[in-house]
N, C-alpha and C positions, 0 to 999 in steps of 0.2 A: 501291661504298663500303663502307666496314673497319665492322666492327662498334661501334665507339666510337664512329664518327662516327654510325651508326645510332642508336644507345643516345643517344648527346646531342640529338639532334632529337628523339627518342621523348620521350624527358624534358621535353625544352619546350614540345610539344607537349598533353602530359598534364595538366604543370602548372598549363600557363594555361588550359587546359579546365577543370579545375578548380577554377580562381579566377575563372572567370566563369561558372558555373554556379551553384559558391556558393561556397568557401574552400577551399583544398589543405588537409590533413588536420589541421597542425600550425597552422594558420591558424585551424583551428578550436579548436583546445587555447585560442587567445585569447579565442575565443568561451565555452567554456564555464571556467567556474571553475577552477582548478586545485582546490582544493578545495570542495565547498558550505560556503557562509557559514553556520555555528555561530551561530544565535541564542541569546538569553542562557536561553532555557529549554532547549537542548539540539538541537530540532529542525532538521533539516537542509531550506534553504531554496535552491532552484537559480533563477536566473534567467538567461535570454538572448536576443538580439532573430533572430531570424532575418529573411536575407534569400535568395531566390531566384530573380531574375531573368536570365533568360539570354539571350546578346546576339544579334541576328542574325547566323544565320552560323554559330551553333557545331556544327549538324550536319554539313554539309563538314567541319570541322576535326574531330568525333568520325571520321568515316570515314578522313579521312588519319592520325589516328594508328591507327585499327585496321590499314591497310593495312601501313603502316609495322612494329608491334607483328609480323604474322604474315612480314614479310620478315626481320626480326629474330632473330623465337623466341627473346626473352626468355626465355620459360618452357619453354624445346627438352624434347625428348623424351629425349636421351639428354648424358649426360657422360663425359668423357673418365677422370674418377677411378671413377666406377663400373664405366666397362670393364673397369678396371683389374685389378679384384677384388670378388668380394661378400661385406661387412663386415658383413650384416647378423648374425653370429653371435659375432661381434667383442665383449669388454667394454665396457665404456662409461662415467663418473663419473654415477654418481645425480645429476647436477644440473639442473638448468636455464640457457641462456643466453635472458635477456633484453638484447634487441636495442633501442636506443632511437635516434630523431636526433640530440634534446637529453634534459634531462634537465625540460624545460617541457611536456610533452606531460600533460594528465591521466590519461591511459590509462596512460602509465608510473606514475605514483604510484599510480594503483588497481593495477598488477600488482606494484608491490614490496610494497604492503600486504597484497594476498590470499599472496602466496608467504611473507609471513612470518607471516601467521599459521596458516596452515598448518605452517610448520617445514621447506620445503622448501630445500635449500641451492641457491642459483643467483650465478652470475655478471651482471654487468650489463655491457655494451657500448654505449658511448656514442657513435656511429657518427660524428657528425661531429667529433668528437676524434681517434677511434681509428680504425687498420685493423683488417679482419679480414682474417687471413690464414690457410692451409692448417695452420701450425703453433699456431694456438690453439684448432683443433678437433684434430688430431690430432698431438703431439707428435713430431718429427723418430725415427723410431728406433725408434717405441713402435707396436702397434695396438690399443690402449686409446685411444678417442673421451672427449673430455674431457666430453660432453653427452649426456642421457639425450633431450633436447626443447626448442624451438628456440621464444621467445615475441616476436614483432615486436608495437610496440609501434601501428605504424600500414604499413599496407600497403605505403607507394612509400618511407616513411622522411624524406616531404619535408620539407623545412626554410628556413627563409628566413637563407640564407647572408649576405646582406646587402642594402640597403634595398630593398625592390620585387622582388630575385631570389630566386625560389624553385627547389633543386635536391632530389637524392635525396646523401643523407647515405651511399649507398652507389656504387661506380662498377661498371663492368658486373662485373667480373673479380669485386667479393666475393660480389657475387647470384651469380656461377656458383660460389663456391667453396662459399658457402650450400647450395646445392643439391647440389652434388657431395658435400657429407659427407652431408646429410639421406637421399641416394639411395643411398650408401653403406651406412652402418649402418642404414640401416631406422629411422631420429631424423625422428620429426612435427613439424609443425608449426602453431602458432594463431596468428591475426593479431587485433587486440583491435579495430580499426577498421579499416577501408581502404574506400576511394572504388570502388563500381564501374566496371568497365571501366578502370582504372586500371593505370599500368604499375610496376613490370615485370612484374608478372601480372593478371590480372583475380581472378584467384582462381575462375571459374567464373559473376562473379556481373555482372550487364550492369544498366547504369543505367535507369530505368523511370519512376519518378516522384517526382524530384525530391529533397528534404528536409526532414524533420519534428521537431520537438524535443517533442512530446506526442502519444503512442501509445502503443497495447497491443500484445504482440506474444503469441502461445501457439507452445507445442513440437507441430513434425507427430509422428509415429510412431518415425521416426528419431530427432527432437530428444529425445520422453521417455526412450527408449533412452539418449540420453549424459548426461542432466540428469534420471537417474532418481530424486535425491533430492527432486522438486519434484513436487508436484501433475501427473498428466497432462495436466486438463483447466484449467492456471493459466491466470491472464492477468498478465502482467507489464506493470507502468505502467512507461514509459520517460518521464522527463519532465525537460525541463532537460539533454537530451544530442541535439547536433545529429546526426539519424540519416539515410541513405539507403534511398528504400524502391527494390526494384530488384527483376529480375528475374535468373534464373540459366538458365544451359546446360543442354544438355541430357547428362544422366552425371552430373550434377551432384546431390549429396543438400541436398535443404531440414533446417533443424535447428528453425528459428524464421522465423516469418509473423507480418504485422502481421495484425491482425482482417481489415483490407479484402485481405488475399490477400498484398501484396508480400513479399518472399525478404528478411530480415533476416541471416541465418547460413548457412553451406553447412560442407560437407564435400566435399572434391574428392578422388580418386583421380588422378596422374599416371600417364604410361604408362612411365616410368622407377622407379613403386613409389613413391613420396614423395606424401606424404597429408596434407593442410593445412584445418585450419577456419577462415574467414571473417567475423568479425562487421560489420557498416554502421552500428554506434551507437557513441558517445564514450562514453567511463567515468571517473568519478572514486572514489576511496574509498567517500565517502557516500554514493554514489548507489543506489538497491535495486534495479533489474536487475544492476548490477557485483556485488553481494552476491550475488545469487541466481544468477549467471548462471558467476562466473569457476571456484567449486570445480567445476564439469563441465569447464569449459574444461581446467584444468588436470590432472586426472584424465584426460580421451583423451590429453592430450600426452604423458604417460609411461603411458598404457596400462593406466594405476589400479596400476603397482607404484613407488614415490616413499617418499623417507625424508622423516617426517612423518606427522600426522594431522589430522583435525578431527573435532570433537562441536559440540552445542549444548548451550548450558547455561542454567537459569536457577533463580538462590541468591535468596532475599531476606529480610530481617531488620530486622523494626519496632522500633528500638529503644524501652528504657523500658516494658515490661512490669512492672506490678507498682505505678507512681507517677504520679500525674498530669502530663498537660503542658499549656500555657496554650493557649486558645483561642484563635481570629482572630473579634470582632465583626463583623459584617457592616454594624450600624448605624455602629458610632462607626469603623472602619477601622483597628482597633489590635489587639495581643493584648497587651496592657497594662492590661489594664480590669481583671483581677482575675480573669477567666473561667479555668477548666480543666476538662478531662476525663479521667477512668482507665476505662478497661477494667471492666466489669460482669461479673458470671458469664455473666448470656445471651449479652454480647458475646463474649465468650471457644468459648461450648457452640454459638453460631451460624457463628463464624469455623474450628472445630474440623467443623462439618459440611457446611459449607461447601468445608473442604480435603478431603475425602473424597470429593467428588461431584468437584473438580477433578482431583484425581488420579487418578481413574477414568478419563480420556481415558486411549485406547492410545501415545500419546506422551507424556505427562504422570506416567507411574507411575512410583511412588513420591515424588513430590512433597510436601517436607515443609517448612512454616513454621521458620527458627531464631529463639528469640527472647530478646533481647539484655534480662536482665533485671536490676534494681537489686531486692533482697532485703529492704531497708528496709520495704519497700509490704508484703510480705506480713504478715497476721494469721490466727490461728484465729477460725473463722466468717465471716471475708469469704468474699463469694460468691467473687469471681473466685480467689482462693485456694483455694477448695476446688473449684472447675473446673479449675483447673490441675493439682491434687493427681490429679484421677481421671481426665485425659484428657494426661497430660506426656509416655506415651508414643510419642502420634502426634506428637511434635512434636522439635524439635531446641532446645538451651538454651547459652545463651553468656554467660557472666560480660560485667557491664556496669558492674559496682562496686556497691557496697553501696545507697550514697548517692545514686548520681550526681553526683559531690564531681571538679570539674574539679582536673589533675593536674598545671597547668602549672609551679604552684609548692608540690606537695604535698613532705615529707619521704618517706624510703625509711620510714620506721615508717608512715607515715600512710599511705600506698599500701600499704602491706605490708596494711594493715587493711582497704582496702575490697577485695582480691580474696579474701583469708582470709574474711574472713564470710560473701562470695556463694559461696567453697566450700563451704562448711559448712551454706549452707541446702538447694545442691545435694545434697549426699549425706542430708540429713534430709527433704527430699523425695523421694529415691531417682528424681533424674531419670536416666531410662534413656539417654538420647541428648546427655553432655554431655561435654565435653572441657577439662581444667584448660591446656589450650594455649593453649588460645585469649582472644582479649579484644576486647569493643570498649573504647576510652576515653570517656569523656564525653565529647560534641562534637569528639571527636579531638584531644583535648588532653593534653599530657601527652609527646608524642613527640620536643621537643626540650628536656626535664626528665631531667638524667642519673641525680638517683636516683632517680625515678618510672620510667624503663625499664631501671633494675639490678635493683629489687626486683620489676619482673615476672618480668624473667628467673631473678633467685631462686626466684620462686613456680612455673616450670617453664614460664611463657607464652612460645610460639615466632611467633606469629601476632596481629599488629592490624592494624588497618586503617587505610588513611589518607583523604584526602578528595585526588582529582584536581585537583576544581574550586577549590583556593586554589594551584597552581601546581604549577612544572615539581619543587619538591623532592617533593612529592607523589603523583607522577604515575610511571608506570613507562616505562622508555625504549623497552621492545621489548612487541609484544601476551602476554598471558596469562605475564609476569613482573610479581613485587614487589621491593620496596628494603627492602634489610639497612638496618632502625635507623643511625643513624649514631654513637650512643652504645651501644649493645647489637647486634651487627650479627650476634647470633645471634637477634634478632627478625627477622621477613622481616615488613614494611607491605602487605598488599596491598590495593592501591586499592580504594575501593569507590562507585559512581555514587551519587550523589543524584540524588534525582527531584519533579518539580515537582508531588507528590502533599505539601504540607504538612505538617510536625510537627504545626503548630499545627491543623489541620481534619478535622474529625469526622463533616461532614455536607456531600451537594453544596452548599448552601447555602453554608456556610463555605468551602469550597474553590473555588467560584465565584467568590464576592466577591475572596477575596486573589488571587486569578490575575489579575483585572480591575484589580483595583489595582494591580498588578505592572506588565501586560505591555499594556493596552487603548493605551498609545501605540506601542506596536510594532506590533499587529495594525490599529489604526485605529478599533476599534468593541470594545463586551463579546463576548466569546464565551461561549457555552452551555457548560452538564454536559458535554453530551455529545462538544463539539468539544473540550474540554479531554480527557476521556478518551483520544480517541481521538487527538490527537497523542500525550498520553503512550505510548500501547499504542504508537505508530507507531518510539517510541526505543528502547522496550523490543525490539521485532520486530527492527530493527536490531541490535541488541547481540547477539542470539539467533544472527542468521542470519550474523552475522559472525563464529561462532565465539566470541564474550569471553566468558572465564569468571567474571570479573566481579563479586562480588554487589551489589545494589539494597539502598539505606536507606529502609527507613521509619519508623511511628512507630507506635506501639502505639494513641494516637486517632484511626489512620485503620481501625480495625477495626473499632468501634465501629456497630452492629449498626444503622443510625440507623432502618430502616424495619420492624427485628426479624427482614431475612433479607439485606440488600445491606448492604455496605459500601466506603469508597473505596477498600479494598485488594481485596475479591472483581469491583469495578466493571472498576476497571483492569486485573488480572489475566484475570481472565472474558474480555474483549476483545481481550487480547494473544493469549491461549490461540486463540480465534476466528481471530484474522490467518494467526496462523503455522499451523495446520492447513487452514487455502485454501492455502496456500504449498506448505508443505514436508512431508516424512513421514516425516525423521528425526525416534527418541526423543529428548527433552529430558533432559539428565541434572542432576539436583538434588546439589548440593552441601554439605557445613558448611564452617567457615569454616578449621576444621583440613584439611580434603579439599583446598581450592583451595591453600591455603600449600603441601602437598605437590608440587600437580600443576605450581604456580608454581617451584616451585626447582628439581621433574623439568630445565622447560625453560631455565628458567637456567643449570644444571648444562649441559644438552645446548648451551647459545647461546656459553659460553664455553670446552667445546672444540673443537680440531680436526680435526671428524671425514671422513673419506674413506672413500666406502661405491662400490664397484666393483659392476654389475650384469654379469655372463654370461650372457648370454640361454637360459633353460631348463636353466640348471646351477646355481648358486650365487650371493652375495653374500657378498663380504668387505669387512669394517668393521675401518679401523684409525681408530686416538685417542689422540691427546698424554694423556689424562684417562679415568678410569674413567667409565663414564658407560651410562645406558640408551638406546637408539636406536629411534623409535618406525619401522616398516616396513609402510606399509601396501599388502595386495597380498598381501600373504606369510603362508603357512597353516600354520606349522610348530605344533609338541605346545606349547600355553600359549595360544595366539593368542586374543585377542577379537573378536567378530561385533560390529560396528555399523554400520547403513547399509546393512547387505547386502555389505559388505566387513570381509576381515579383516586384524585390525593385530595387528602383532607384536613386542615391545618384546626388543631384541636388548640384550644383556648384554655390553657391551665391556672389555678389562680396559684398563689404561694402555701404552701403549707397545706395543702388540702387534694384529698383524691375526686376527682370527678370522673362520673360514668358516662360512657357514648354508648348508645345500645346502635345495635347494628341491624336488627330485624326492623325498622322503623318503614 
């Protein structure tokens, strides 16, 4: 029997088996939402039904699959290309090959999201539409490989080629071509989602305990080394994702196990030198386990050396300090009753003491609130004004206009006055951490007013915020990037996330009343204050572990010391800090709006450039770009490199239309 026929028989058996035991991997993609449904309050909710009914006779079918797999030797120990010459020292582009059967797998969107957030160059191969050829991996006449790592969305690349017909998107020849390249060049492979015991490679996994969509996972000793940025005793909740609980073969290293002891991720070394990591749970970009694990997978895949970087950020901006905000009336269920609240000196002193304690946490060192202020509300003899002057050096300050005038229809001259008067107050109060380059317009107004934007630019403003909840015009296209203003491209609009800690809430009673007024119909019941804080802190945690640099919006009313100690702001941030520190050991970076804008512009410049980086193992990296650009290189420890999370990050300055060499043996 020919290898091609064995290939077809094995594929049919495997896909039939997978279908009856549960569903094939790409069928699971139909059960798992491609993206977590986003509720009105931004909280991700995942739902899917699970069935796991094994028909009679499945054991004998499984045995037949295993026997045929041994005969075919699909994950064979030798390959002809590797035998022709070892190329592990040959150069290769610092780029990932992302292979998916289709673009519909949730694990595909999860992979794309992670690669974009880290900034790693990648090429996508949709295997049901494109052929994998040796020339794609190593161009004819070249010794330079095109990829430094291979990322598969699913283990068998299964897809429904026609109604009721499931097959692998790769032929046997394509699988063998891929394995040959990996073996010859020493390129690692990672599989985001596989069925244990599947064709064409079981990845060292054995089917054991069916599937689940709600379980907890823990790291093994080896897993704690691979995912070193996670706390070693972390419990990772896997919810809403089809997960196979497996066993593993002897000689295979488990990295992740369920709390019941079943294997969920493994590292396998092959006799021909190949290495792979494979996981048994599905993913999408909004799931917590995806956000926690994907960096470790990609970092391992590249052996910790890649173009790109990742850091964790938390920056907050409570608008309107110095002036009052309307208040929600829990009795009349309205904020139009004339009630309002303006922070007092006691409130400011209390939040100052809270910030000192919050920033004393080793992972949150240097955390500072950035206050968008309206100077009209300041006054001599006022307790808040006096507290601000006494403690201003412990915070950042940002222009929010003089009296909160909306800028939708203001003239050039009116806008200038709003900006300049606040600048003068900052000077008079000797604000230490203040930049005239940053502005937050009242209620994010005026961004489409040419006169207002020209006035802002002429007065030195280079960074404003937008509200991505208002639509695509205010949401950046790529992670950690901004949007040049349509009227003044020299002003960068920074997408700032709104929160569900309401601008008109200053106490738990007000916050809880308004939240339930808005969302009781969604949840089907009233939520407690603690539950609301829990949901909100979950969302902030997601931003952080996705390495999102965008700031968060609050309001001065949220800083009211409602019991002389706590505030809505401190409650939700304390809960966020607690959750983060239980999961992750990376330091959290806190930036001003100007610093965020500069980093976004750096990322946008890099995205706009055509950069080619080539790694010569153990020797050097060469980088060519059509534009002058700074390229972050994680894992490179040259002079001037920074250290973050136990890894070096070197910013390589590359001139336009030239190749620059960066030696690695210095």
